C-alpha positions, 0 to 999 in steps of 0.5 A, a space after each residue: 499500500 501507497 502511504 504519504 506522511 508529514 513530520 513536524 516539531 516547533 524547532 523543525 530540526 531534530 525531532 521532525 527529521 528522526 520522525 520521517 526517519 522512524 516512519 520510513 522504516 516502519 513502512 518498509 518493514 511492513 512492506 509498504 511504500 511512503 512518501 514523507 514530507 519534513 516540514 522542518 526549519 529549513 522549509 519543506 519539500 512538498 509531497 507531489 499532488 499525484 502521490 497524494 492522489 495516489 496514496 491510500 492512507 496518510 500520516 500527520 506526526 506532527 506537534 505544530 499545525 501541518 501547512 497546507 493540510 486542504 491537500 490531502 482532503 479526502 485521504 484516510 488521516 492518522 494524526 499523532 504526536 511526533 514522539 509516537 512516530 520516534 517511539 513506535 511509528 509501527 503502531 501507526 503505521 497498522 493505524 494507517 493500514 485500519 483506516 485505509 481498510 476502514 475508508 476503501 472508497 472517499 470522494 476526492 475533495 471531500 473533509 478527510 476522514 480522521 482516525 485519532 491514534 488513540 492506541 499510541 502514547 501521546 497520540 492526539 484526535 482528529 479535528 472532530 470529536 471535541 473532548 477536554 483531551 482534544 482540546 488541549 492538544 489543539 491548544 498545546 499544537 497552536 502554542 508551539 505553532 507560534 513558538 515554532 515560527 517565533 524561535 528563528 527571530 530569537 536566535 538571529 535577533 538574541 544572538 546579534 544583540 549578544 555579539 554586539 556586546 561581546 564586541 562593544 561590551 555593555 556600554 554599546 546599548 547606552 550608545 545606541 538607545 541612550 542613557 547613563 553608563 559609567 558617569 558618561 551620558 549619551 543621546 539616544 540616536 535618532 538619525 540613523 546615518 550616523 549610528 556607525 559612527 556614533 556606535 561603531 559596528 557594535 552599534 549596528 549590530 545590536 540596532 539590527 538584533 534589536 529590531 529582530 528581537 522587538 518581532 518575538 510577541 507580534 510573530 508568536 501572536 501572529 502565527 498562533 492566530 494563524 494555527 487556528 484559522 490559518 492565513 485570515 488569523 495572520 494580521 489580527 494576531 500580529 497587531 494584538 502582539 504589537 499592542 502586547 508590546 506597546 502595553 507592557 503585556 509582553 510573551 504573555 500579552 502576545 500568548 493570549 492576543 494570539 489566541 484572542 485573534 484566532 477566536 474572533 476570526 473564527 467567529 467571523 468566518 462563521 458568520 453568512 453573509 449575502 453572496 456580494 459580500 463574500 469576495 470581500 471577506 478576506 481582503 476587508 472584512 475579515 481584516 478589518 473587522 477582526 483587528 478592530 475587536 482584537 485591537 480594542 479589546 487589547 486595548 482597553 480589556 486585556 492589556 493592563 492586566 496582563 502587563 501587570 502579570 507580566 511585571 509580576 513574573 519579571 521581578 519575580 524572576 529578578 528577585 530570585 536568588 539563593 535556595 529559591 533560584 536553584 530550586 528554579 534551576 532544579 525544576 526547569 532542569 526536570 523538564 529540559 530532561 523530561 522528554 528532550 525536545 518535546 512538549 515539556 521541554 519547550 515550556 521550560 524553554 519558553 519560560 527561558 525566552 521569556 525572562 530573556 525577553 524582560 531582561 533576566 538572563 540567568 533563566 536562559 542559562 541553565 535552560 541551555 546548560 540544562 538542555 545540553 546535559 543529557 546528550 553529553 552524558 549519554 555519550 560519555 556513558 557510552 565510552 566509560 561503559 561500552 558493553 552496555 550499550 548496543 552497537 547503534 547506541 555507541 554511534 548515537 553516542 558518538 553524535 550526541 558529543 556535538 549535538 549535546 555540545 550545540 544545545 541539541 537535546 534531541 540527541 539523547 532521543 534514541 537511548 530514552 526510546 530503547 530504555 526509558 524508564 533507566 535513561 530518563 529519570 537519569 538525564 532529569 537529575 543530571 539536568 536537575 542538578 545542572 539548572 539548579 547549580 547554574 541558578 546558584 552561581 548566578 550564571 547568565 546567557 545573552 544568547 538564546 541557543 548556541 550551547 558552548 559554541 556561545 560560551 564568550 556570551 555566558 556570564 560566569 562562565 566558569 562557574 557554568 562550565 561546572 555546573 553543566 559538568 556536574 550534572 554530566 558526570 551525575 547523569 552518566 553515572 546514574 545512567 550506568 548504575 541503572 543499566 547493571 540493575 537486571 540487565 546483562 552487558 551486551 556481549 561480543 556476539 551479541 554486538 555482532 548480531 546487532 551489527 548484521 541486523 543494522 545491516 540489514 535495516 533498510 537505509 535512513 534519510 540522514 538527520 540533519 544538525 541544526 
């Protein structure tokens, strides 16, 4: 049978491609043809319409809204999370077989027949059947879609600002936006033709990064609305995000504004208007009415209460010290290692971004260090006790050094998928240690990503590395200890058998390292 699939995760780096690889291997093992469209950070290579038309079933393994999903209308559809595809792709393929058998003939252009992957852990339901679980799943998908579009702006703007501070010192900010620094008062630049002369190249980088970083909240809000109602939601969503930034509602205001914009547009689209007005709906009526309603609500109703909550959150973060800071770091570390790039991990990362946007740099440092710990710890464990790991895991360990150093926590997934009860608690323990120590030491990060390669942008770098090494050693020790419990070490003969099995396995699509 012929299957087409789409995989997509919030960052579009590792999970997207690992899910595609798992689906390809499972489909080939079951004797099926499959063509997977990866909607990753580098864009997508769409499945040709002829392949979609010939397919008997469609599989969506996505934690964000699938782009242009109308192309797959009329096909039996199985929906699940990316993690479900990585952990048990065979179950999704079996579900696709059942879906195809249950819907032998569906007219082209009809609504997709949704077959929720309820039997698969983490699976999400279709659009039909609004249950509490379904609403929660859809809400998470909408929020993660907004985060996925926001992250490139955060990375570009945040790193540019961080590099400006690295090359120009802390004074560069005052040379651009004005203020007093070490007794010297600087006027804000209003004539940007003088930017280079007054602030140098570091000032130019700061201002570019500042502009890109200022788009964080509008893009978040705009693409949350986009996830709910597609393109009609972008204008009111982005406007709600701009208003959230203007009134000081920040990240929280962007989340609420995006959901509000999506809901208002959805309600307007349900209106039945005369035929002569229908043509004006997408270009005039929806953008105008939705923007007026959402903008008015953001200014008059939502803005100030959310701005007060945002100020409270910022004040709380800035006031953390000692035991409180260490406890927060430990909790963030546990979240970063719990699902290694999944929804819980992304919540912790988003919290770090919120802190970064509000000027608190310690949370981002703790989040990044805790996210680097799991892959490096497993790589170390494969070197210290190789007999406890299969040949495939040892190969994954070789790649995990670079993945971990680059803050790609997903490098730990192959180990966790193979032995979750031993690996995941061990990784959570080490990441909690790293997060707690990083916060206790007061380490800071001006960069929202980059791992060890942005160490020049880390405050208290020596203590930061100590926190990272401590967590790595704890996780590696816990993994090795746990694998000795009721488990025989992998023997040379087993290695050979596994190697033969690896050689016989179908070739996989290379996973890009982002």
